[in-house]
Backbone as CSV, one residue per row, in Angstrom:
resi,resn,N_x,N_y,N_z,CA_x,CA_y,CA_z,C_x,C_y,C_z
1,MET,0.840,-1.228,-0.014,-0.034,0.002,0.050,0.839,1.286,0.024
2,SER,0.615,2.183,-0.835,1.304,3.495,-0.903,1.097,4.320,0.291
3,ASP,2.035,5.239,0.598,1.909,6.034,1.719,0.535,6.896,1.616
4,GLY,0.196,7.374,0.393,-0.884,8.124,0.192,-2.174,7.465,0.474
5,ALA,-2.201,6.085,0.381,-3.403,5.350,0.705,-3.516,4.868,2.087
6,ARG,-2.489,5.061,2.851,-2.427,4.659,4.276,-3.100,5.502,5.171
7,ILE,-3.957,4.971,6.006,-4.591,5.856,6.990,-4.185,5.516,8.445
8,LEU,-3.725,6.417,9.101,-3.112,6.271,10.455,-3.931,7.122,11.453
9,LEU,-4.295,6.525,12.577,-4.870,7.245,13.684,-3.785,7.148,14.765
10,LEU,-3.457,8.449,15.295,-2.420,8.550,16.333,-2.904,9.051,17.665
11,THR,-2.650,8.415,18.758,-3.008,9.037,20.058,-1.709,9.452,20.646
12,GLY,-1.726,10.456,21.711,-0.599,10.845,22.414,0.218,11.876,21.532
13,ALA,-0.345,12.576,20.660,0.384,13.388,19.758,0.888,14.669,20.500
14,SER,0.336,15.012,21.618,0.826,16.172,22.445,1.879,15.702,23.408
15,GLY,2.316,14.469,23.373,3.436,13.970,24.290,4.813,14.010,23.469
16,VAL,5.784,13.526,24.119,7.114,13.648,23.445,7.264,12.679,22.267
17,LEU,7.092,11.464,22.437,7.178,10.644,21.344,6.060,10.865,20.277
18,GLY,4.883,11.049,20.837,3.785,11.296,19.905,4.059,12.542,19.072
19,GLY,4.619,13.589,19.670,4.961,14.850,18.932,5.914,14.574,17.815
20,HIS,6.949,13.777,18.040,7.865,13.433,17.010,7.232,12.686,15.918
21,LEU,6.298,11.740,16.234,5.512,11.011,15.255,4.725,11.904,14.384
22,LEU,4.076,12.791,15.085,3.153,13.752,14.400,3.875,14.544,13.408
23,ARG,5.148,15.094,13.726,5.900,15.961,12.750,6.366,15.157,11.588
24,ARG,6.787,13.971,11.896,7.258,13.171,10.694,6.122,12.685,9.810
25,LEU,5.001,12.281,10.458,3.982,11.659,9.601,3.153,12.699,8.873
26,SER,3.172,13.948,9.375,2.382,15.033,8.801,2.917,15.333,7.338
27,GLY,4.138,15.195,7.229,4.727,15.564,5.856,4.992,14.331,4.999
28,SER,4.503,13.171,5.304,4.896,11.984,4.718,3.899,11.488,3.655
29,GLY,2.738,12.108,3.562,1.756,11.734,2.539,0.757,10.776,3.043
30,VAL,0.880,10.235,4.355,-0.257,9.408,4.759,-1.442,10.211,5.164
31,GLN,-2.614,9.572,5.294,-3.684,10.254,5.786,-3.751,10.089,7.287
32,LEU,-3.360,11.156,7.944,-3.197,11.124,9.420,-4.363,11.703,10.136
33,ARG,-4.850,11.058,11.176,-5.834,11.572,12.048,-5.283,11.454,13.522
34,VAL,-5.517,12.416,14.325,-5.067,12.522,15.665,-6.216,12.476,16.661
35,LEU,-6.038,11.663,17.667,-7.112,11.551,18.781,-6.340,12.186,20.057
36,THR,-7.035,13.124,20.547,-6.382,13.754,21.785,-7.488,13.903,22.867
37,SER,-6.982,14.127,24.052,-7.886,14.496,25.163,-8.434,15.794,25.094
38,GLY,-7.818,16.703,24.376,-8.374,18.072,24.197,-7.672,18.816,23.073
39,ARG,-8.355,19.804,22.495,-7.758,20.551,21.417,-7.483,22.073,21.744
40,SER,-7.142,22.244,23.040,-6.986,23.553,23.440,-5.675,24.258,22.899
41,ASP,-4.716,23.418,22.540,-3.396,23.989,21.974,-3.353,23.477,20.567
42,ALA,-3.983,24.144,19.636,-4.042,23.687,18.296,-2.675,23.748,17.582
43,ALA,-1.761,24.726,18.152,-0.442,24.667,17.567,0.351,23.529,17.651
44,LYS,0.068,22.693,18.747,0.748,21.438,18.881,0.582,20.518,17.770
45,PHE,-0.550,20.619,17.064,-0.802,19.578,16.050,-0.545,20.157,14.544
46,ALA,0.039,21.399,14.504,0.319,21.920,13.154,1.482,21.128,12.535
47,PRO,1.484,20.843,11.306,0.626,21.487,10.235,-0.555,20.649,9.872
48,LEU,-1.020,19.801,10.802,-2.159,18.992,10.531,-3.501,19.892,10.476
49,PRO,-4.347,19.746,9.478,-5.548,20.474,9.378,-6.454,20.192,10.654
50,PRO,-7.110,21.219,11.064,-7.965,21.072,12.364,-9.061,19.952,12.171
51,GLU,-9.457,19.748,10.903,-10.496,18.718,10.817,-9.946,17.343,10.911
52,ASN,-8.597,17.136,10.975,-7.970,15.873,11.328,-7.649,15.663,12.717
53,VAL,-8.008,16.549,13.584,-7.754,16.474,14.977,-9.116,16.277,15.720
54,HIS,-9.212,15.198,16.530,-10.417,14.864,17.105,-10.242,14.636,18.629
55,ARG,-11.241,14.981,19.426,-11.268,14.707,20.870,-11.540,13.220,21.073
56,PHE,-10.989,12.617,22.161,-11.053,11.266,22.480,-12.597,10.919,22.629
57,ASP,-13.323,11.818,23.167,-14.805,11.606,23.436,-15.632,11.335,22.110
58,GLU,-15.028,11.766,20.925,-15.601,11.650,19.676,-15.640,10.072,19.201
59,LEU,-14.884,9.300,19.884,-14.897,7.889,19.390,-16.175,7.333,19.463
60,GLU,-16.932,7.432,20.571,-18.259,6.900,20.660,-19.284,7.624,19.804
61,GLU,-19.101,8.919,19.619,-20.026,9.730,18.763,-19.724,9.493,17.261
62,ASN,-18.562,9.299,16.957,-18.211,9.159,15.552,-17.089,8.029,15.358
63,PRO,-17.558,6.762,15.484,-16.657,5.649,15.410,-15.940,5.555,14.099
64,GLY,-16.447,6.129,13.086,-15.861,6.187,11.785,-14.557,6.822,11.675
65,LEU,-14.101,7.386,12.783,-12.718,8.011,12.821,-11.740,7.018,12.571
66,ILE,-12.004,5.808,12.990,-11.069,4.673,12.689,-11.546,3.949,11.417
67,ALA,-10.934,4.125,10.294,-11.401,3.584,9.111,-11.020,2.048,8.973
68,PRO,-11.828,1.312,8.391,-11.596,-0.120,8.074,-10.210,-0.160,7.289
69,GLY,-9.331,-1.050,7.785,-8.009,-1.170,7.151,-6.940,-0.244,7.657
70,SER,-7.264,0.638,8.540,-6.338,1.587,8.992,-5.410,1.081,10.043
71,ILE,-4.349,1.862,10.469,-3.495,1.509,11.492,-3.627,2.446,12.576
72,VAL,-3.763,1.958,13.793,-3.833,2.752,15.082,-2.569,2.654,15.784
73,ILE,-1.920,3.800,16.068,-0.658,3.948,16.809,-1.043,4.517,18.161
74,HIS,-1.076,3.723,19.160,-1.484,4.187,20.531,-0.250,4.607,21.336
75,ALA,0.022,5.892,21.302,1.150,6.414,22.042,0.726,7.238,23.269
76,GLY,-0.556,7.379,23.515,-1.021,8.156,24.566,-1.160,7.340,25.867
77,PHE,-0.385,7.789,26.800,-0.444,7.107,28.153,0.208,8.007,29.177
78,ALA,-0.324,7.999,30.418,0.261,8.838,31.486,1.681,8.443,31.822
79,ARG,2.566,9.426,31.961,3.967,9.099,32.305,4.145,9.334,33.807
80,THR,3.116,9.633,34.587,3.238,9.769,36.000,3.022,8.372,36.753
81,PRO,3.550,8.284,37.918,3.467,6.978,38.665,2.034,6.879,39.430
82,GLY,1.252,7.986,39.272,0.052,8.001,40.129,-0.987,7.019,39.611
83,GLY,-1.586,6.286,40.605,-2.603,5.283,40.256,-3.888,5.875,39.521
84,LYS,-4.373,7.059,39.896,-5.392,7.620,39.299,-5.278,7.826,37.751
85,GLU,-4.103,8.495,37.407,-3.764,8.777,36.057,-3.529,7.509,35.207
86,LEU,-2.827,6.480,35.879,-2.590,5.197,35.186,-3.975,4.510,34.941
87,ALA,-4.822,4.522,35.809,-6.146,3.781,35.691,-6.896,4.448,34.600
88,ALA,-6.904,5.816,34.439,-7.559,6.468,33.338,-6.891,6.127,32.012
89,SER,-5.650,5.969,32.056,-4.920,5.620,30.774,-5.431,4.112,30.342
90,ILE,-5.494,3.282,31.302,-5.983,1.897,30.904,-7.431,1.971,30.434
91,ASP,-8.275,2.783,31.035,-9.701,2.904,30.545,-9.682,3.404,29.251
92,SER,-8.962,4.446,28.919,-8.930,4.993,27.471,-8.461,3.990,26.535
93,ALA,-7.416,3.210,26.885,-6.886,2.199,25.941,-7.990,1.117,25.629
94,GLN,-8.775,0.732,26.654,-9.837,-0.196,26.500,-10.791,0.320,25.451
95,ARG,-11.221,1.629,25.676,-12.248,2.138,24.767,-11.667,2.164,23.277
96,LEU,-10.327,2.643,23.245,-9.793,2.743,21.898,-9.741,1.307,21.236
97,PHE,-9.206,0.429,21.889,-8.993,-0.984,21.316,-10.322,-1.552,20.883
98,THR,-11.344,-1.319,21.735,-12.644,-1.882,21.486,-13.285,-1.345,20.104
99,VAL,-13.179,-0.004,19.995,-13.626,0.603,18.726,-12.807,0.259,17.599
100,ALA,-11.562,0.150,17.771,-10.700,-0.111,16.581,-10.982,-1.524,16.110
101,VAL,-11.160,-2.489,16.919,-11.552,-3.840,16.504,-12.897,-3.827,15.923
102,ARG,-13.879,-3.219,16.504,-15.271,-3.148,15.947,-15.238,-2.496,14.579
103,GLU,-14.471,-1.515,14.373,-14.434,-0.756,12.990,-13.388,-1.441,11.984
104,LYS,-12.942,-2.614,12.404,-12.058,-3.405,11.548,-10.752,-2.681,11.128
105,ALA,-10.127,-1.995,12.023,-8.751,-1.589,11.777,-7.947,-2.705,11.446
106,ALA,-6.918,-2.428,10.563,-5.990,-3.561,10.200,-5.115,-3.955,11.371
107,GLY,-4.641,-2.899,12.079,-3.755,-3.232,13.168,-3.668,-2.124,14.239
108,ILE,-3.450,-2.541,15.424,-3.248,-1.729,16.545,-1.801,-1.807,17.089
109,LEU,-1.025,-0.674,16.926,0.330,-0.672,17.329,0.458,0.037,18.766
110,ASN,0.515,-0.777,19.743,0.526,-0.271,21.105,1.866,0.030,21.595
111,ILE,2.154,1.292,21.995,3.490,1.732,22.517,3.501,1.292,24.032
112,SER,4.316,0.284,24.312,4.469,-0.090,25.722,5.891,0.176,26.216
113,SER,6.363,-0.541,27.184,7.640,-0.092,27.815,8.425,-1.364,28.294
114,GLN,9.650,-1.137,28.388,10.595,-2.134,29.020,10.360,-2.338,30.469
115,SER,9.449,-1.432,31.047,9.160,-1.587,32.552,8.316,-2.771,32.711
116,VAL,7.879,-3.458,31.780,7.174,-4.754,31.920,8.062,-5.780,32.451
117,TYR,9.475,-5.650,32.213,10.471,-6.611,32.601,11.014,-6.226,33.898
118,SER,11.737,-7.119,34.547,12.455,-6.890,35.805,13.602,-6.003,35.644
119,PRO,13.656,-4.905,36.445,14.760,-3.994,36.280,16.058,-4.542,36.853
120,ALA,15.979,-5.774,37.506,17.136,-6.387,38.094,17.669,-7.501,37.146
121,ARG,17.186,-7.496,35.928,17.660,-8.586,35.044,19.165,-8.596,34.813
122,GLN,19.723,-9.784,34.504,21.217,-9.824,34.314,21.568,-9.724,32.834
123,GLN,20.685,-10.049,31.970,20.913,-9.920,30.521,19.850,-9.076,29.876
124,PRO,20.185,-8.582,28.569,19.146,-7.947,27.907,17.795,-8.674,27.776
125,ALA,16.804,-8.038,28.044,15.443,-8.654,28.090,15.048,-9.191,26.683
126,LYS,14.446,-10.390,26.593,13.958,-10.872,25.386,12.440,-10.865,25.502
127,GLU,11.716,-10.886,24.347,10.203,-10.937,24.333,9.714,-12.133,25.093
128,SER,10.446,-13.236,25.053,10.053,-14.447,25.782,10.157,-14.436,27.163
129,ASP,10.870,-13.444,27.772,11.052,-13.388,29.246,9.736,-13.107,29.883
130,ALA,9.577,-13.708,31.065,8.412,-13.559,31.883,8.301,-12.102,32.300
131,PRO,7.168,-11.375,32.151,6.982,-10.077,32.687,7.078,-10.034,34.196
132,ALA,7.805,-8.943,34.702,7.921,-8.822,36.055,8.013,-7.310,36.389
133,PRO,6.900,-6.615,36.294,6.870,-5.195,36.572,7.286,-4.923,37.997
134,ALA,7.977,-3.797,38.262,8.481,-3.488,39.534,7.694,-2.380,40.136
135,ASP,6.862,-1.730,39.367,6.047,-0.566,39.927,4.674,-0.480,39.195
136,LEU,3.884,0.467,39.623,2.545,0.647,39.010,2.591,0.952,37.554
137,TYR,3.566,1.690,37.135,3.654,2.117,35.715,3.882,0.851,34.897
138,GLY,4.801,0.084,35.241,5.094,-1.240,34.470,3.938,-2.031,34.426
139,MET,3.159,-2.194,35.649,2.087,-3.024,35.715,0.899,-2.564,34.836
140,ALA,0.708,-1.213,34.752,-0.323,-0.643,33.957,-0.002,-0.848,32.434
141,LYS,1.327,-0.715,32.059,1.681,-0.950,30.711,1.356,-2.435,30.256
142,PHE,1.699,-3.351,31.227,1.419,-4.747,31.023,-0.045,-5.018,30.932
143,ALA,-0.708,-4.364,31.701,-2.259,-4.595,31.677,-2.854,-4.068,30.253
144,CYS,-2.284,-2.953,29.709,-2.710,-2.612,28.450,-2.424,-3.505,27.334
145,GLU,-1.266,-4.235,27.426,-0.902,-5.202,26.510,-1.981,-6.391,26.555
146,ARG,-2.230,-6.783,27.762,-3.134,-7.895,27.922,-4.628,-7.612,27.447
147,LEU,-4.965,-6.356,27.716,-6.250,-5.811,27.281,-6.379,-5.887,25.716
148,GLY,-5.377,-5.349,25.125,-5.415,-5.354,23.552,-5.352,-6.738,23.070
149,GLU,-4.576,-7.589,23.540,-4.625,-8.935,23.137,-5.955,-9.638,23.284
150,SER,-6.560,-9.431,24.424,-7.890,-10.099,24.684,-8.982,-9.504,23.772
151,ILE,-8.963,-8.122,23.677,-10.077,-7.477,22.862,-9.954,-7.849,21.385
152,SER,-8.707,-8.023,20.913,-8.496,-8.287,19.467,-8.605,-9.704,19.058
153,ALA,-8.570,-10.679,20.132,-8.464,-12.114,19.811,-9.684,-12.538,19.056
154,GLY,-9.550,-13.303,17.971,-10.541,-13.846,17.045,-11.124,-12.848,16.088
155,SER,-10.494,-11.527,16.070,-10.908,-10.652,15.112,-9.892,-10.517,13.962
156,SER,-10.305,-9.607,12.951,-9.419,-9.446,11.812,-8.323,-8.409,12.093
157,THR,-8.472,-7.770,13.351,-7.445,-6.768,13.675,-6.259,-7.323,14.455
158,ARG,-5.067,-7.008,13.836,-3.914,-7.553,14.546,-3.497,-6.554,15.632
159,PHE,-2.931,-7.031,16.710,-2.548,-6.309,17.868,-1.115,-6.603,18.154
160,THR,-0.203,-5.539,18.342,1.133,-5.843,18.868,1.559,-4.675,19.788
161,SER,2.486,-4.959,20.657,3.015,-3.990,21.607,4.514,-3.798,21.301
162,LEU,4.989,-2.461,21.251,6.396,-2.184,21.101,6.878,-1.770,22.524
163,ARG,7.734,-2.586,23.012,8.221,-2.373,24.376,9.527,-1.448,24.295
164,LEU,9.415,-0.224,24.503,10.442,0.693,24.376,11.479,0.769,25.438
165,GLY,12.719,0.991,25.140,13.797,1.262,26.011,13.714,2.631,26.556
166,SER,14.733,3.009,27.364,14.727,4.379,27.858,15.021,5.344,26.751
167,LEU,13.981,6.292,26.609,14.302,7.354,25.497,15.014,8.524,26.081
168,ILE,15.782,9.094,25.285,16.624,10.273,25.665,16.313,11.426,24.683
169,GLY,16.471,12.692,25.086,16.411,13.868,24.257,16.101,14.992,25.276
170,PRO,16.158,16.199,24.627,15.905,17.447,25.477,14.667,17.424,26.250
171,GLU,13.586,16.579,25.848,12.278,16.601,26.504,12.271,15.669,27.650
172,TYR,13.395,15.004,28.013,13.400,14.126,29.105,14.406,14.434,30.236
173,PRO,14.144,15.486,30.929,15.154,16.007,31.957,15.232,15.028,33.109
174,GLU,14.228,14.044,33.219,14.293,13.117,34.327,15.237,11.979,34.124
175,ARG,15.757,11.855,32.917,16.694,10.725,32.603,18.018,10.982,33.241
176,ILE,18.702,9.896,33.619,19.987,10.007,34.259,21.029,10.830,33.525
177,LEU,21.028,10.615,32.120,21.887,11.331,31.250,21.718,12.858,31.416
178,SER,20.442,13.300,31.322,20.159,14.785,31.438,20.475,15.297,32.793
179,LYS,20.335,14.444,33.811,20.710,14.861,35.207,22.266,15.073,35.256
180,PHE,22.942,14.139,34.736,24.434,14.241,34.763,24.801,15.655,33.990
181,LEU,24.260,15.889,32.846,24.610,17.034,32.040,24.225,18.253,32.765
182,ALA,23.107,18.315,33.406,22.724,19.579,34.126,23.685,19.882,35.302
183,ARG,24.142,18.821,36.001,24.998,19.041,37.055,26.379,19.578,36.592
184,LEU,26.882,18.891,35.448,28.099,19.238,34.964,28.135,20.747,34.434
185,LEU,27.054,21.110,33.818,26.963,22.469,33.348,27.025,23.466,34.459
186,LYS,26.632,23.019,35.650,26.749,23.950,36.818,28.103,23.835,37.463
187,ARG,28.980,23.066,36.776,30.337,22.828,37.307,30.385,22.069,38.687
188,GLN,29.440,21.117,38.616,29.381,20.252,39.813,29.940,18.818,39.508
189,ASN,30.626,18.215,40.437,31.116,16.934,40.173,30.031,15.915,40.226
190,LEU,30.327,14.638,39.872,29.383,13.634,39.836,29.778,12.563,40.875
191,LYS,28.764,12.122,41.651,28.996,11.015,42.638,27.870,9.953,42.192
192,LEU,28.551,8.783,41.875,27.750,7.617,41.454,27.513,6.660,42.660
193,ILE,26.338,6.249,42.753,25.987,5.159,43.808,25.670,3.907,43.152
194,GLY,26.322,2.904,43.395,26.165,1.535,42.783,27.237,1.147,41.945
195,GLY,27.225,1.436,40.688,28.317,1.144,39.769,27.892,-0.086,38.879
196,ARG,26.843,-0.810,39.321,26.518,-2.003,38.476,25.293,-1.694,37.562
197,GLN,24.807,-0.456,37.459,23.644,-0.121,36.617,24.065,-0.155,35.132
198,VAL,23.290,-0.635,34.273,23.475,-0.780,32.840,22.230,-0.154,32.221
199,PHE,22.528,0.839,31.251,21.510,1.498,30.511,21.474,1.210,28.991
200,SER,20.386,1.199,28.414,20.185,1.157,26.964,19.386,2.374,26.611
201,LEU,20.066,3.329,26.074,19.481,4.662,25.876,19.195,4.797,24.406
202,LEU,17.903,5.234,24.037,17.626,5.371,22.585,17.101,6.850,22.418
203,ASP,17.738,7.470,21.420,17.274,8.782,21.038,15.814,8.806,20.628
204,VAL,15.018,9.666,21.089,13.618,9.771,20.759,13.369,9.880,19.271
205,ARG,14.319,10.517,18.548,14.186,10.645,17.141,14.224,9.340,16.467
206,ASP,15.220,8.538,16.884,15.290,7.142,16.409,14.040,6.306,16.724
207,ALA,13.558,6.489,17.939,12.360,5.670,18.310,11.177,6.047,17.386
208,ALA,11.025,7.369,17.024,9.971,7.733,16.170,10.102,7.168,14.772
209,GLU,11.316,7.171,14.291,11.584,6.589,12.939,11.284,5.070,12.941
210,ALA,11.679,4.385,14.080,11.420,3.009,14.224,9.904,2.617,14.187
211,VAL,9.231,3.413,14.958,7.700,3.217,15.027,7.071,3.380,13.620
212,ILE,7.536,4.333,12.923,6.933,4.580,11.587,7.297,3.480,10.654
213,ALA,8.658,3.005,10.761,9.091,1.912,9.928,8.186,0.627,10.154
214,PHE,7.830,0.415,11.505,7.046,-0.753,11.820,5.659,-0.657,11.333
215,SER,5.056,0.602,11.326,3.694,0.825,10.889,3.525,0.473,9.408
216,LYS,4.653,0.460,8.656,4.521,0.126,7.233,4.566,-1.390,7.030
217,MET,4.889,-2.221,8.050,4.965,-3.636,7.856,3.506,-4.199,7.797
218,PRO,3.314,-5.168,6.996,1.883,-5.683,6.844,1.462,-6.285,8.259
219,PRO,0.242,-5.917,8.796,-0.027,-6.348,10.065,-0.165,-7.932,10.178
220,GLU,-0.474,-8.643,9.097,-0.480,-10.080,9.237,0.831,-10.729,9.503
221,ARG,1.874,-9.894,9.462,3.245,-10.417,9.898,3.571,-10.118,11.247
222,TRP,2.752,-9.282,11.906,3.073,-8.789,13.270,2.998,-10.031,14.301
223,GLU,3.948,-10.009,15.157,3.876,-10.923,16.389,3.357,-10.116,17.530
224,ALA,3.207,-10.800,18.723,2.463,-10.214,19.839,3.166,-9.040,20.447
225,CYS,4.427,-9.080,20.413,5.243,-7.869,21.018,6.618,-7.915,20.451
226,TYR,7.291,-6.698,20.548,8.600,-6.483,20.121,9.294,-5.578,21.035
227,ASN,10.549,-5.898,21.314,11.411,-4.907,22.038,12.006,-3.890,21.079
228,LEU,12.044,-2.623,21.562,12.598,-1.528,20.758,13.577,-0.772,21.559
229,GLY,14.979,-1.005,21.456,15.848,-0.280,22.190,17.149,-0.126,21.407
230,ASN,18.208,0.493,21.983,19.451,0.640,21.405,20.157,-0.692,21.598
231,PRO,20.788,-1.253,20.657,21.514,-2.477,20.729,22.846,-2.376,21.574
232,VAL,23.221,-1.147,21.728,24.455,-0.921,22.534,23.991,-0.349,23.993
233,SER,24.472,-1.206,25.000,24.267,-0.865,26.368,25.546,-0.130,26.934
234,ILE,25.231,0.553,28.009,26.437,1.279,28.550,26.345,1.382,30.096
235,PRO,27.427,0.964,30.770,27.417,1.002,32.358,27.475,2.497,32.728
236,ILE,26.946,2.657,33.966,26.725,4.061,34.502,28.002,4.860,34.546
237,ALA,29.151,4.207,34.932,30.425,4.922,35.015,30.807,5.360,33.649
238,GLU,30.739,4.620,32.660,31.061,4.951,31.259,30.103,6.093,30.801
239,LEU,28.900,6.063,31.059,27.940,7.144,30.695,28.352,8.426,31.370
240,ALA,28.714,8.385,32.676,29.205,9.560,33.320,30.391,10.174,32.614
241,ARG,31.381,9.303,32.321,32.596,9.763,31.724,32.356,10.469,30.340
242,ARG,31.472,9.881,29.559,31.151,10.466,28.280,30.394,11.793,28.425
243,ALA,29.522,11.860,29.364,28.806,13.089,29.657,29.809,14.242,30.012
244,ALA,30.751,13.835,30.956,31.682,14.736,31.485,32.663,15.235,30.332
245,ALA,32.997,14.305,29.415,33.892,14.698,28.248,33.241,15.682,27.417
246,ALA,31.957,15.494,27.149,31.207,16.424,26.301,31.079,17.857,26.846
247,VAL,30.803,17.880,28.220,30.828,19.169,28.838,32.166,19.839,28.949
248,ARG,33.173,19.033,29.114,34.540,19.577,29.133,34.827,20.196,27.881
249,ARG,34.416,19.721,26.700,34.828,20.255,25.433,34.218,21.674,25.302
250,ILE,33.071,21.706,25.975,32.339,23.065,25.806,32.836,24.099,26.792
251,THR,32.949,23.638,28.081,33.243,24.607,29.140,34.610,24.577,29.728
252,GLY,35.280,23.589,29.450,36.638,23.347,30.084,36.618,22.755,31.444
253,PHE,35.451,22.574,31.942,35.324,22.022,33.325,35.732,20.607,33.423
254,GLU,36.807,20.388,34.338,37.333,19.027,34.460,36.575,18.462,35.707
255,ALA,35.594,17.557,35.490,34.771,17.062,36.531,35.368,15.931,37.177
256,ALA,35.222,15.817,38.458,35.696,14.526,39.220,34.458,13.666,39.252
257,ILE,34.667,12.357,39.049,33.629,11.366,39.096,33.964,10.408,40.225
258,GLU,33.058,10.403,41.333,33.333,9.469,42.415,32.338,8.319,42.354
259,LEU,32.838,7.147,42.594,32.039,6.020,42.619,31.986,5.290,43.999
260,GLU,30.815,5.216,44.434,30.545,4.566,45.767,29.867,3.169,45.431
261,GLU,30.612,2.176,45.412,30.152,0.792,45.092,29.169,0.252,45.990
262,THR,28.094,-0.205,45.539,26.970,-0.896,46.395,26.418,-2.076,45.537
263,ASP,25.545,-2.760,46.185,24.892,-3.816,45.481,23.717,-3.398,44.497
264,LEU,23.520,-2.127,44.509,22.435,-1.620,43.665,22.608,-2.091,42.190
265,ALA,21.572,-2.836,41.657,21.654,-3.245,40.285,20.478,-2.714,39.518
266,LEU,20.610,-2.310,38.330,19.631,-1.844,37.434,20.027,-2.241,35.970
267,ASN,19.237,-2.832,35.194,19.498,-3.143,33.904,18.265,-2.796,33.023
268,SER,18.566,-1.851,32.074,17.421,-1.516,31.169,17.687,-1.937,29.741
269,SER,18.713,-2.829,29.573,18.995,-3.260,28.198,17.979,-4.202,27.627
270,LEU,17.783,-4.120,26.269,16.827,-4.943,25.498,17.421,-5.620,24.435
271,ASP,16.986,-6.862,24.090,17.356,-7.610,22.967,16.327,-7.223,21.849
272,SER,16.626,-6.458,20.913,15.730,-5.922,19.900,15.907,-6.563,18.555
273,GLU,16.497,-7.777,18.520,16.817,-8.436,17.226,15.562,-8.789,16.499
274,ARG,14.459,-9.174,17.226,13.160,-9.519,16.458,12.715,-8.284,15.628
275,PHE,12.757,-7.102,16.383,12.322,-5.863,15.665,13.153,-5.580,14.442
276,ARG,14.484,-5.607,14.624,15.435,-5.313,13.590,15.299,-6.219,12.372
277,ALA,15.018,-7.572,12.684,14.868,-8.437,11.636,13.548,-8.188,10.800
278,MET,12.529,-7.710,11.543,11.299,-7.435,10.964,11.314,-6.140,9.991
279,THR,12.039,-5.122,10.448,11.884,-3.768,9.832,13.278,-3.448,9.091
280,GLY,14.440,-3.989,9.521,15.740,-3.571,9.021,16.169,-2.344,9.654
281,TRP,15.403,-1.817,10.524,15.815,-0.561,11.272,16.992,-0.620,12.167
282,ALA,17.720,0.420,12.275,18.887,0.586,13.237,18.850,2.045,13.592
283,PRO,19.285,2.295,14.836,19.429,3.777,15.248,20.448,4.483,14.491
284,ARG,20.153,5.723,14.144,21.099,6.596,13.438,21.930,7.528,14.282
285,HIS,21.331,7.938,15.437,22.068,8.856,16.347,22.981,8.185,17.348
286,THR,24.234,8.646,17.314,25.111,8.142,18.358,24.893,8.748,19.788
287,LEU,25.326,8.234,20.740,25.189,8.782,22.109,25.846,10.209,22.101
288,GLU,26.979,10.343,21.471,27.482,11.695,21.492,26.632,12.756,20.693
289,GLU,25.911,12.272,19.682,25.026,13.290,18.981,23.836,13.558,19.978
290,SER,23.322,12.593,20.590,22.212,12.818,21.467,22.638,13.754,22.602
291,ILE,23.864,13.593,23.197,24.307,14.475,24.212,24.473,15.884,23.720
292,ASP,25.009,16.074,22.474,25.127,17.409,21.870,23.769,18.049,21.832
293,THR,22.821,17.288,21.376,21.431,17.915,21.106,20.840,18.268,22.449
294,ILE,21.023,17.483,23.570,20.576,17.945,24.915,21.293,19.101,25.438
295,LEU,22.659,19.189,25.251,23.447,20.313,25.638,22.966,21.554,24.968
296,SER,22.772,21.453,23.714,22.322,22.632,22.898,21.007,23.307,23.460
297,PHE,20.182,22.269,23.810,18.817,22.708,24.359,19.049,23.364,25.674
298,MET,19.859,22.754,26.555,20.125,23.322,27.867,20.787,24.743,27.759
299,ALA,21.622,24.820,26.859,22.372,26.146,26.679,21.350,27.174,26.241
300,GLY,20.325,26.842,25.553,19.278,27.810,25.098,18.374,28.165,26.249
301,GLN,18.267,27.356,27.249,17.434,27.636,28.365,18.098,28.564,29.368
302,ASN,19.395,28.809,29.265,19.976,29.680,30.269,20.152,31.049,29.794
C-alpha cells in the first residue's frame, strides 16, 4: 500500500514521542488523524488540518474516525506513577481498542515499555522473558498489552506492543543522562551510587523513525510484542565519563567522578533483534550526537 493510501490514527500526539511521530507523519503523505484528550493547543498539532484532530470523546459519537483497514498507533499514556492517572490511561486504551476492533482496523500498534520486565535482570530482556513489573507504571503498561490482546482475539485486527527502552532527548530531563549534564553544566562533580547499573538509551528521534518503519509492515506479519531499544548498552560509570567529556569540550570544566560501590543493580538493556529483523531498522544517532542535542537545548534555556 502506498503512503498516500495509508490511514493512520495517532494518540498521544501532544506527548514527546507522539509529537515526534506527528511531525514526521504530517509531511509523509499518509492520511493522518489525531485523537487527543483536548484541542486547547491547536499549535501542537500543526501542520495537521484542524478537521483531522479529534477529541477522544468523539470515538463513541463518531466511530468512523477509525477507518476499516487503518493502523492505530497508540502512544497516549500517562507518564506519572500516580494510580489515578494510570487507571484513566488503561480505561482510555480499552475504549480505543474496542472501537478499533469493531471498526475493523487492520492493526493496533500499542506503545508499551521495557518496564514490563524486571529492572534487576542480568541480561538484555527478550520478548520471551516472563513479565515482572516492579512498579505501578510497568504493571499498567502490561495490563494494556493484555487488554489489547484479549479485545482483538478472534478478530481481523492484529494487535502488537512495542516495548520501548529508555528514551533520551531534551524533552526528558528526568533521565539520568540529562541529570548528569545539568550538574556538569553547573560545574558540579558527579557522585555515582552503585556502579552496576547498565542502561540502553535510545534517542527519541530514532524511536519515532522505528515506530513509523514498523507501521509500514503488513499487520498479518506482526507478532504479539517487540522490544525496541538501542543495541548498545552502557554502564553508568562510562555514561558519566562520556557526559563529562562532552561538557569539558564546551566549558573546560574538569569534573571529578566519584563511585561509591554498592549492590544496587539496574539493567534496562533490551534484545531488539526481532524488531530489527522485521523492519531492517537501526538507530542513526550516536550517544555523542544525543548528548550534543541535549546540551544545545540546555544552553538555550540559560
